[in-house]
Every structure is written in C-alpha cells, then in structure tokens.
N, C-alpha and C positions, 0 to 999 in steps of 0.2 A: 787254764788262764781265764778264770771267771771274773778277774778284775778288768778284763779288756773292755766290757761295755762302758765302764766309767771313762776310760781313755777315749772311746769312740764318741761319747757325748761331749767331751771337751773338744774333740776335733769336728764336731757337727757343723759349725759354720763353714769350715773348709770343705767338708764332704758334700754338702748340698746347700746352695744359697737359699735364703729365706727360711731355713730350718724346716724344710718340708719332709726330710727323711729322718726317721728314728731307727737307730741300730739297737735292736733288743738283745741280740745274742750273736757272738762270734768267738772264735778261738785264736785267730791270728790276724794281724794287720800288717800289710806291707805298703810303704810309700815309695813311689818310683817317679822318674822323669823320663817320658818317652816323647821325643820330638818336641821338646820344650813345653810339654803339657804335664800337669800333675795327674798321677794315676794312683788310685787307692785300690788295693786288693784285699778282700776279706775272705777268710777260709774258716769253715766250721762244719759241725755235724748236727743241724745245719746252721747256716747264717740266716737269721730272722730279721727282716726289716718291716717297718710300718711307714706308710706315706699317705696322710690325709684320707683315712678311711680305706686304704688298700693295704693288704698284707702280702709279703713276698718271702719265699724260702728257697734256698739253694745251697749246694755245698761250696760253691765258689762265686763270688761277686766281684766284678771289676767296674770301677767308676772312673770315667774320664771327666775331670772337673770342667775344663774349658768348653767341651762340646756337650756337657750335661748328658752323657750317654752311660747307660747302665747295662752291663752284660752279666747274665746269670747262666750258670751251667751246672748240671748234675742234680737230678731230682727236683726240678724247678716246680714250685707251686705258687700261683699268683691268684689272689681273690680280689676282684675289682670292686668298685663302689656299688655296683648293682648286685653284688652277691654271687657273681658267676665265678666258678673255679676253673682255672686254666692250668693244666699240667703239661710240661714239655721237657725235652732234653736240653734245649738251649732257648733263651729268651733275651731279646735285645729291646730295651725300653728307652725311647727318646723323651727325656723329662721336659723338653721345651714345648713339644706339641702333643704330648700324651700318646703318641703312636708307639707301636711295638711290632716286632717280627719274631716268629717262633718256628721251631722245627719239631716234628713228631708230637703233635698237639692232641690233647684230650680236654674237651670243654664240657662242663656240667652247667647248663643254663635252664632255670626253672625245671621243667620235667623232660628236658631234652638232652641227650648225650650226643656230642659231635666229636668226630676224630678226623685227622688228616695229616698229611706230611708237611704242609706249609700253611702258615696262618699269619695274617697281618691285621693291625687295627689302625684306622685313620678316621678322623672326624667322628669318633665315638662308635663307628660301625666295625664289626669284626668280619673279615673275609677269610674263608677257609677254602683252599683249592683242593680239588679231587677229594671231596669230603664224604663222610658217611655220617648219617644221623638216625637216631631212633628214640622214641619216647618210652620204650619198653625196658630200658636198661635197669631201672630201679624196681621192676616188677617181679624179679626172681624167675624169669623165664630162661630156660636153657638155650632156646633159640628164639629170638625176638619174633613176635607175631608179624610185625611189619617194620620196615625201615626204608631208607632210600639212599642211593648214591647220586652225586651230582658233580658236574664240572666245577661249579663254585657255589658256595653257600654264604649268604650275607646275613649276619645276626645284628639287627638294628637295636639301638638302646631302647629298653622297654620290653616289648613282647613280640616283635615281628621277625619272622625268618623268611627270606626269599631265596629259593634255590633255582638254578638254571641247568638245562640239559639233565633232567632227572630220570632215574630208573627206580621205579617202585619195587620193593622186595617184600614178598610174603613168605614167612618161614625161610628167609634168606634166599629165596628164588625169585628171579626177575619176572614180573608179570605185566608191566606197563611202562612205557616211556612217555614223558611229558616234557614240553619245552620249558615250562616254568611251574613252580609249586610255591604256594603261600601258606604259612602257618601263623596263627596267633597263639602264643604259649599260655597267656593268662586267662583265656576264656574257653569254657567248655560248652560250645553251642551246637545244637543239632545242625547238620549240614544237609541231611536228607530226611524227609518225613512224609510218610504215606498214611492216610487215615480215612475214616468215614464218619460223617456227622449226619444231622437231620436232613441236610440238603443233598447229601450224596458223597461220592468219593472226592478226595482232594489230595494233591501232591504239592509239596513245598521243597524246593531245592535252592541251595546257595552255592554258586560256582565262583571260586576265587579267580582273580586276575591280577596281573602286574603290568604296569606301563611306566613310561618315562615320567609321567606327571603324578604317579601315585599308585596305590594298590587298594584292593577291597574285594567286594562280592557283588556278583550279579544275582538278583533275587528273582526267581521264577515261581509262579503260582498257577495251579489249575484247580478249578472248582467245578465239579460235574453239574451241568445244567445251569451254571451261573456265569461262567466265562473264565477269562485268564487274568492273572495279576502279574505285575512286573515291577522291578525297582532296582536300586543299587545302594550299596553302602561303601562309600569311598573315603580313604584316608590319604591325605597328602604326606609326602615324605620330605618336603623341603624345610626351610627355616620356619615358616609359619605353621601355626596349629590349624589344621584343616580337617573337617569331618562333614561329609555331605551324604545325607540319607534321604531316599525317596522310595515310597511303596504305594502302589495303587492296587486295590482289591475290588472286585465287582460287588455291587453294581457301580458305585461312585464314591468309594471311600478313599480318601487321600491321607497319607502320612508323610511328612517330610521335615527335615531339619538340616539347615546349613549353618555351619559354624566356622568362622575364620578369625584368627588372632595373630598379630605380628607386632612385636615390641622391640624397638631399637632406641638408641639414645636420641637419634634425630627425630623420630616420629613413632607413633604406635596407632594401630587400627584394630578394632574389635567389632565383629558383625555377627548377627544371629537372625535367622529366619526359621520359623517352625510352625507346623500345623499338625493337628491330630484330630481327625474327624470322629474318632471314638470317644473323645472328651467334649470337644466343642468345635463348631465349624468356623474357626477363626485362623487367620494367618497373622501371627505376631512377628514383628521385626524390630530390630534394635541395631543401631550403628553409633560408634563413638570413634572419632579420629582426633588425636592429640598431636600437637606440634609445639615444642619437641616432645619426645616420648618420656624423657626423664628431665623435667625442667629444673633450673636453678633460679635463685633470686635475681640473677642478672639477665634472665631471658624474657623476651616477649612470649606469651603463651596463647595459643589458639586451640579452640576445641569446636568440633562439629558433632552434633548429636541429632539422631533421628530415631524416634521411638513411636510405635503405634501398632495398629492392627487393621486387617481387612476383614469385613464381616461377609461370610458366604451364605448366611441364613438370615434373610430379612424378616422371617416370621418370629424371631426371638429378639428381645431388646439387647443392644450391645452393652458390654461392661463399661462402667464409668471410670475407667483408668485414665491417668494423665498421658496425653500424646504430645510429642514434640515433632512438629512437621514443617521444617526442622528447627534447630536451635543453633545459633552461632555465638561463640563467646571469645572475646579478646581481653587479655589481661596484660597490663604493662608491667615491666619490672619496677622495683622500688628505686626511684630516682633520688639521689642524695646530693646535696650541695651544702657542704658544711653542716650546720645544725638543722637544715631543712630537709624534709623527705616528702615525696609525693608518690602515690600509687593510684592507678585508675583502671577501670574495666567497663566493658560494654557487652551486654548479652541481648541478642535480638532473636525472636522466634515467633512461630505460629503454634498455638496450643489448642488442644481439645481437652476439656476437663470439666469436672463438676463446678457448677456456678455457685457464687457466694449467696447463701440464703438471706444475708443481712443487707444486701444491695438490691434496692427496688428495681433498678433497670436490669440487673442480672437475672432477677426472678422472672422478668418478662421474656427472657431468652429461653427459658426452660431449665430443667435440671442438669443438662449437659450441653455445652455450647462451645463455639470456636471463636477465637479472637487472637489478634497479634499483640505482642508486648515487647517493649524495649526497656531494659534495666541498665541504668547508668550509675556507676559507683565511683567514688573517689575519696581518698583519705590523705589528709595533709597533717604533718606534725612539725613542730619547731621546739627545740630544746636548747636553752641558752644558760650560760653562767655569766651575766653581765658584769659583775664585780664580786670581790671576795665575800663568801657567805651567802650569796644570792643565787637562786635558781628560778628560771622562767620556763614554763611548759605550756604549749598551746596545741590543740588537736581539733581537727574538723573531720567528721565522717558523714558522708551523704550517700543515700540510696534513693534513686528516683525510678518509680515504676510508671510507664506510660503505655496506655492501651489504645487499641483502635475502636473500642466501644465508646458510646456517648451516654452522659447522664440525662435526666429528664429535661435539662435546660439546653440540650444540644451541644454541650461542651465535651471534648474528649476526656475520658476518665483518667485519673492518675492518683498515685499515693506516694508519699515521701516518708523517709525515716532519716532525720537530720539531727545530729548531735554536735555541738560546739562547746569546748571547755578550754578555759584559760586559768592558769594559776601562777602566782608570784610568791616566792618564799624567801625570807631573809632571816638568817641565823646569826646571832651575836653571842658567843659563849654558850651558856645554857639556855638563853632566851631565843625565841623564834616567833615570827609573825608571818601568816600566810593569807593572801587574798585570792579568792577563786570566783570564777564566773562560769555558769553552765546553762546551756539552753538545749533542750531536747524536744523534738516534735515528731509525732507519728500521726499523719492525717491523710485524708483522701479515701477513696474506695476502689476495690478491685472487683472485676467481674468473676474472679476465680476463688474457690475456697482454699486452694493449696498455698497461695501466697498472700491471703488477706491479713492485714495488720490491725491490731486493736488501736483505738483512738487514744492518744496520750499527749499531754503537753506539760513541760516543766521548764521554768525560767527562774534561776536563782543566782544570787550573789552572796558569798559568805566571807567572813573574816575570822581567823583562828589565831589565838595567842597561846604560846606554850612556854613552859620552863621545864628543863630536865637536868637534874644533877643527882646521880644515884646516891641514895635509893629513892629520891623524891621525883615525881613527875606531875606537872600541873598543866591543864589545858582549859581554854574557854573559847567556845565557838558560837557565833551568832551570824545572822544574815537576813536577807529580805527576799520574799517571794515576789519577783517582778511581774509574774503572770497574775497573781491574785491581789497585788498591791498591799501586802501585809508583811509584818516582820516574822521571821522564823523564830522558833523557840530558842532560848539560850541554853547551851549545853556546857556544863562544867564538870570536870573530872579531876580528882586528886588521887594519886596512887603512891604507895610505898612498896617497892619491889626489891627483894633481896633473895639470895639462894635459899634462905631458911624460912622466909615468910613473905606474904603479900597482903596488902590491905588497899581496897579500891572503893572510893565513894563517887557515885555519879548522880548528878542532879540536872533535870531538864525543867525549864521554866518558860512559860509563855510571856511575852512582853506585855500583852494586854490581859491574858487569861489568868496569870498567876502560876503557882507551882503545878507541874504536870506529873512528874515521875521522879522518884528517888530510889537508888539501888545501893546496896552495901554488900561487898564481898570480902571475905577474909580467909586466908589460908596459912597453915603452919605445917612445915615438913621436916620435923626432926627424924631423920632416917633411923629405923625403917618405918616410922609412922608418918601418916599424912592426914591432916585435918582441914576441913573446908566448911564454910557457912556462907549462905547468901540469903538476902531478903530484899524485897521490892515493895514499894508503896505507891499506889495509884491515887494521886491527889484528887483527880476529877471524880473518881468513884468512891473516894474515901475508904479504900479497901487495901489490905495487905495481901500480897501473894503468899502462898505457903512458905514458911521458913524451911529452908533446906539445910540439913546437917549431914555431913559425910565424913567417914573415917576409914582409913585404909592401913593395912599392915603388909609389908613386902616379905613374903616367905622365900626361903631358898627353893627355887623351882615352882613358885606359885604366888598366890595373893589372897588376902582376906579383906573384904570391903563391906561396910555397913552404911546404909543411908536411911534418913528419916525425914518425912515431910509433916509439918505441923501447922495447922491453921490457926492464925492469930485473931480471927473474926468470930470466935466462939465455937468453931467446929472441933477444936482440939486435935488430937493426932489423926493423921490421914493414912499414911502408908509407912511401913518399915520394910526395907529390903536388905537381904543378906546374900552375898555371893562369895564362894570359896572355890579355888582351883589349886591343884597340886599335881606335879609330874615327877615321878621317880623312875628313871629308866624307861622300861616299856609300859609301866603302869601310869595311869592318869585318873584323877578324881575331880569331879565338879559337883557343886551343890548351889542351887539358887532357891531362895525362899522369899515370900512376900506376905506380910500381914496387912490386910486392908481393914483398918479400924472402923471405917464407916459402914462397910458391908459385913463386918464381923466374919471375914473369911481368912483362911490360911492356905497358901499354895506353896508346895515344895516340888522341886524338880532336881533330880540328881542322877549322876552316871559314874560308873566305875569301869574303866577299861583295863583289863588284866591280860595283856598280850592279845591272843586271838579271840578271847572271850570278853564280853562286856555285860554289865547289869545296868538297868535304868529303872528309875522310879518317878512317877508323877502322882501327886496326891493333892486334892482340894477338900478342905474341911470347912463347912458352913454350919449354921445352927440346925439345919435339917438333915444333912447327910454327909457321908464321906465318899468322895469319888477317888478312884485309884486306877493306876495302870502300871503294871510290873512287866518289864521287858528283859529278855535274855537274847544275846546274839553270840553265835559261835562260828568261827571260820574266817577266812581271809579271801577276798576276791582274787582270782576269778571263781573261787568256790571249791567245794560246796559251802554255802553260807546259810546258816539256820537262824530264823527269827521266831521268837515266841513272845506273845503279848497277851497278858491276862488283864482284863479291864472290867469295870463295873462300878457300882456304888452301893454303899451300905446304909440303909434307912429302914430300921426295924426289920432287919434281915437283908440278905443279898438280893440285889436287883440289877437287871441289865447285864448279867454276867456273860462274858464272852472270852473265848480263848482263840487267838488268831495265830495261825501257823504259816510261816513262809520259808520255802526252801528254794535256793537259787544256785545255779552253776552256769558259768560262762566260759567253759573250756571249748577250744575249737572242735574237739571230737564229740562232746556231749554238752549241749546247752539247753537249759530249761528253766522255767519259773513255775513254782507250785504255791498257791495260796489257798487257805481254807479258814473258815470261821466255824467254831464249835460252840453251840449254845450249852451253857452249864446250868445246873439247877438253881432256881431262884424262888422268891416268895410267890410270885404269880404263876410261875411255870416250873414245875419240878423236873421236867424232862431233860435228857441229854441227847442232842441230835446235831447233825451237820446242817448248818444254815446255807452255806454256799461253798463252792470249790471251783478253782480255775487252774488249768494246766496249759502251758504253752511252751513248745520247744520239742526237743528230742531226748529220749531216755533209753539207754540200752539196758535191758533187764538182765541178759547174760550174753556173752560173746559166742560166736560159732566155734565148734571144735572140728578140726579136719580129721580125715581118715588116719588111723594109726598104721603101723608097719604091716599089720595083718589085713589091711584094707577094710577095717570095721570100726565100730564105735564112733562114727561121725554124729555130731549133734548140731542141729541148726541153732543159730542165734536168734534172739527175739528182742525187738525194740519197739517203742511207741513214739509217735511223732505227731505234730499238729497242735490244734488248740481245742480244749474241751472246757465247757462252762456248765456247772451244775448249780441250780437254785431251788431251794425248798419252797413249795407253794401249797400249803395245806388246804387252801380253798378250791384248788382244781381237783378234778376227778382222780388224776394220777398222783397228785401230791408233790410233783416236782416238774422242773423244766430242764431240758438238756440241749445245749447248743454245741454242735461239732463243726469244726472248720479244718478240712484236710487232716482229720484225726483217724488214727488206726494203727494196727500192728504191722510190723515188717519182719518176715522170716528171712534169714540170711544163711545160705549154704556155702561152705568154704571148700573149694576143690584144690587141685594141684596148681602150682605156679601162681598163687595168689588169685586164682579165679573165684569170683563170687557170683552167686545167683540170689537175687533179691525178689521176694514176692510180698507186695504190699497191698492192703485193702484199706482205702481211705474213705471217710464219710464227710460230706459237707451238707448239713441239714439240721433242722430243729426237731427234737423228739420230746415227748411221744406225739402220736397223731398223724405222722406221715410215713408212707412206706419207705423202706430202706432202699437207697439208690447209691451203692458204693462205686468207687473208682478203683479198679484193679490195675496194678503196675507190675510187670514182670521185666526185670532188668538183668541182663548178663553183663557182668563187669570183668573185663580182662585187664584191668588196670590202665592200659594205654589205649583201649577202645572199649566201647560199650554199645549194646543194643537194648532199646527199651520199647516194650509193647504196652499200650495203655487202652483200657476198656472203661469208658465213663458212662455208667447207666443214667446219671442225671442229665447229661447232655446228649445221650444216645450217639456216642462218638467212639471211634476206634482209631488208634494212632500207632504207627511204627516209626521209630526214630533211631538214627545211628549217630554216635558221638565219637570224638577222638580226643586225645590228649591225656596227660598223666592223671591217674585216678579219676577217670571220666565220670563214674557213677557215684562219686561221693556227694550226693545231693539228697540223700534220703531224709535228712533232718530239715531240709528246706526245699520242698518240692517246687515252691513258687520261684526259687532261684534259677530254675532251668528256663532259659529264655530262647525264644525263637531266633534263629540266626539272622543277624543284620538288624534286628530291632534294637532301638536305643534303650 
C-alpha cells in the first residue's frame, strides 16, 4: 500500500494541527473514535514521521488528536533537533509541551552512550533514572575502559550532563562513589596537569561541582616557590545566559570574565565584565538594559547603557575608547492623529572620549576628556490631500546636542541638525505644479570627535512644472536660494519613453550666468539588441564630456556588450570595452577586454569554468612589453584544491617569470594550505629555483597499520603539522631563511581496540643560526580518555596531562586547540 502516504498527506491537517507532522511512510491507517476523541493508528515496517527537524520511526504509531498525544511502540527511533538518537521499546510524546516518556531507552548524545529503564524529557532536559553512561561505546572496546552508574542522569540541551549518586566503573568494576558528577560533552579540556618549568614544579587541577544555582569548575593551582592560584569557572543553568570565570595566579595576575544575558518580551539585560592581565591591566565593563525587550512602534522605549574600563596600571596611557558613564535613552512611540505624526526622544549621558581637534575649547581639555551631553530629537510630519489632485507634505526633523563644556565666551556648547521641508503639489490631468520649501542647518561645536557634525546651511524655495502623457514627459524646475539671496539655475527636461526606445534631453541654465549644462541620452532596445548613447556639454568650460556609445546583445544563457568612449575635444577615441559571458550547464565562460587608445594598451581577462576545472587568462599589451598571467584551478572545496599561476612579461625575451603553486584542503581530518613560488628562466636570470614556500596545517603522509592476525607487520603512520615558511636569501651566508611554528612530524602507532600512541616532535623557532629546541609530545589515546606528556626544551618545561571525552587526543593537527581547563 505505497499509495498510503498520499492519503496521509491529505489527512495531514486532521492528523496534526498547524501541519507540524509529515508522514513519510506507512502501510495501514485506521481511524477510530475512543471516548469521543479522534484516534489515528498507523502501522508499517516501519512508520516514518518527520516533525520540524525531528525524525521518528516505529512499527506502530497512535495519535490522539484532541490531547495531541503521540504513542510509538516497536523498534522506536527518535532523532531530536540537537541530533541525539533515542531508541526505546515504547515512547510517548506530548506535542503540546515537547515532553516525552520512554521505556528501555538507549541514547546516543555527542560521544556519550546512555541507557536506562525509564526516561523523561521536560523543559528541554532529558532525565534518565537508574542510568548507565559511557563515552567508550564507539571506541571498539570489548569492555569499556570507564563508565558510571547513577541514580539519575540529566542531559541538558547543548553539552552538559549532571549525574547524582554516581558509581564510577573501570573495566566495569566499581572503584569510586561520588555524590555528583559533571561532564561537558563538547569540550576536551585537561582536568589534571602536572609539570615543571623554569620556576619549578606546578600542579593544575579543575574540580567540577554542581549546585542549585549552577555548575562549573573550581580551579586550583600550585607553583613551587611562587605560591598558590585559585579560581572558578561557573555556568548558570537558568533562563539567563550566565558565565562567570575568575583565576588568580601568583604573584598578582588576574583573569576574570563575567557574562550575563536575559532577553524577554518585557525587558532584556546584557552585561559583561572582563580582565586579562596577560594582555592589558584593564577591567572593561559593559551593560545594556532595554525596556521592553522586543519593542513595537506603539511602545515607549527605554535604554540604559554603561560602558567603560578601570585602569589598573597608571604607568601606561589608557586607551582612548568611548566610555558611557552612564547613558539613558528614552524614545516615544509614533503618535498619530489623522494626517499628523510625532516622535521624540531624549538621550542623557556622561562620556569620556577623544576630543574634537577642530574645537578650540576642546583642544584645551587634552586629547581625551570627560563631559556630559543631552541629545534631544523630535520628528513631525503632516500629509494631507486638501482637494482632488492636490497633495501637501510637511516634515520637521530636529537633533539638538547640548554639552556641559563651555566655549571661549563662557557659553555652554551645543550643536544642532535641523531640517524642515514643505511641499504642495497639484495635478490636473497630465499637468502638475509643485511648490517646495526646504531649510537645513548643521551648526555649533562638539567637544567630542565621535559626534562632531560638519557645518552646513541650506535654505531654498523651488517651483516645478510638469507634463506627462505617454510617451512624452516634460518638466521645468526653478527656485531661489534664500540663504545666498540668488536664484537657483533653471532645470528643464524633455523625455520620450516607450518600451522600445528612450530619448532624454536635459538642460540647466543660470538665471544670471546663462547656460550651464546640457545632456542628451538616447536608447533603442529592439530585442535581443540594446543600443545607448549619451553626451554632456559643460557650457561654463566650453567642453564636451566623452561621447559614450554602448551596444548589447542578449544571448541564451549569457550576454555580449560593447562600449566606446570618444573625446569630442580633439582627443579622439579614448577607450573601447568588450564583455562576454555565457553559461551552458556546468560550464561557464567570461571574457573582458579594454583598448586604451590614449595609452596604446590592450588588456584582456578571461575565464573558462569546466566543472571542477577552470582556466584563466590575464594579458596586457603595450608598446614595450606583453604582460601575462595564465591560471589553472582543479578541485572543489573543501578540497583538495590545486591552483597554478604562470606569470611574467615578454620584452625582448621573457622577464619576471614565475610559477605559483597553491594546494589547499579543508577536510576535518586533514586540513592544510601549501603555497610556493618557483622562479623560471628569464633574460636576466637563467636559473630555476624555489623563491619561497609556506605550509600551514596538518598532512598525513601515510596512515598507521595495525598488527595482523600473526601479531606482526605493524607500521606506524606519519603526519606533518604546524606552520613552515621558507624564503630564499642569496645575500645571507646560508642562502635561505626558515621559520617554524609548532612544525614537525608525528608518528602514530595503532594498537588493539582503537588505541593510539602518538609521538610528536615540534619546533617553534627561526633557522638557521639558532640551536634546535624542540617540543616533544607523547600521547596515549584510548579514544574515550588520553594521557599526554610534554617536554618543551624552549621553555624548559615538562607537563603531564589527562584528558577525557570522545576521541580525546584528536588534536594533533591543531596543538594550540588544547586549552587549559576553565580558561575562556
């Protein structure tokens, strides 16, 4: 009965309101009445449903329409919006509040497998009673290295797992009982690290905790001969976004970051406080509170902003960033009364900012100063239709800036931006007349650079006469500059407009000065052709602008265009441009060319895209030489992607010849970028040599091979990672320079049960001329846990770290990605 899905789609409005459920596959449908409620029963092998990013499978599905209750039984598989897979014998989903109940559950979440007899979801969190969890399920281990049983396990949206009354299992044997256990699934951070650096021994430990107000880590540090460090990394679990991090390390280095965010329809709050003495000894803070949180046009809007910093090092100059200490903003809704509308706002604040260098009194305050400011804004508009054919529009916009500073005359400083415009238009058939008045003023001075306005004044009255009766359109505009006490130039325009052609004549004439400007534009569009010409004459300079001629042809899937500029003042032809584009399926072709008649040069640029390959050409021909660049690209991102570019110029032989090679791959497993420039033989230098080379990323030369059935023939894998930069320097004694950043080989040995042993030797230094000081890393990766030993000769440091989580040691291609636990 494969026709059944069509019937189910027709019944979809009845099966689930608002069309939130899609029935993809089923074999039988039954409709029943139980207790006055419509009940739908679906049976299949299996029944497959889809619901707003969620997928459900079961052999039997029962839907209670009135209660919006979904019952699934028999081989139930449910993948939620976060990608978690839930398998159960029976599953009951309440579509009204997104909650569910399940029996005999198996959950795959990130790198964690959870099982248990009873499972519930409410408010987005999944509760598993008498549960079992292990991150080793996908590692191929016959017996998991470690796991835990708990009275209850709560899986929060995102990446947090909290378990209570926990028994830790090693090789399925109980070893430790804990009241609570906290896991972050998406982060692979060291939780215990022991090492030795130039100052002596150090120990770093991050201890998880769970409380009613949130969860996180207690950060403990010990540095031999230097003292103790302490801190915390706290995450809130409520409605608001909360993250509080603090770390003090001896002798007096502080790092902290507090972040809080809560957004509701009624109000929203966002706050941030941060300091990192390893970068700068400043505490930066920012606060913004909005009321309401999501405003509408009918709401009064309030905002409180606080932004600045505290300087803990007076020996260094503070940054000249804008500080609001604080700022309060009030915005009114748009009041409407018939054709009239009004909107106003007031912003009051105290500011520390860079001073305005154009303001003499501000320069006396220094480059960075403090002052108060009030910004008052209001906008009024009036739109009327007083009689048939008439329209009246008036608008007034005002911004007033008032400061606590004073000018040299002892008056408080201010600046305004004020614009008023009024227009009245009367239409009678094809005729129209419009009178307009505009006044715009920007004046005054600001002590601050960030809100200083340029000085500007405009005061005009204009009158426009028009006639429009297709295809003819005529207009005449004149006016008076009330600020300067002179008449504005008259502007006349005549146009013929039709779907097949256009002709426009524009003339501007000063009442006292005489003719100023004349423009003529013409266009003809007999499909698929299009022709256009334009010309402008400047009467004051007695000069023609270049005559512009353009022609186009519309191709199926492309276009062909030709343009020419010709000087009418004796210069003759200026430039001729040609452009061509065509697309046929996966292939595309483009060509652009320009002939510069004055410089006597010809430039061509073309490209042919042939599926995953493409060819490109750039050429410039002048009386002296031919410059060229030929390119080839093969591959599709994420790669591998190959780029070749041959460039140079021909001038009595080849010169500046160069071959550029680029190889890029951006796959999650192996990502790298390799670029190289190869010098080719030329007139002045007949040698072929490598000019420079850069490698960045990770590259596996060959994978590891495990032991065979006879316990022999194992082969370690070899990979390269980091950054390497080579530059040829013939003037230096060595002839080259080599810069390495965490660059080196990694040997990988593969054992049973996906066990890996990585041995890496990395260099971060410039060569030659300095002794080698490598960093050695020995990592034992058991997939769900790892141990890493680090010996850094450059820092004279030794480290031992333990990690947990799925694929914990998959960091070999990005060593810097391993972060200390708790650090942001």
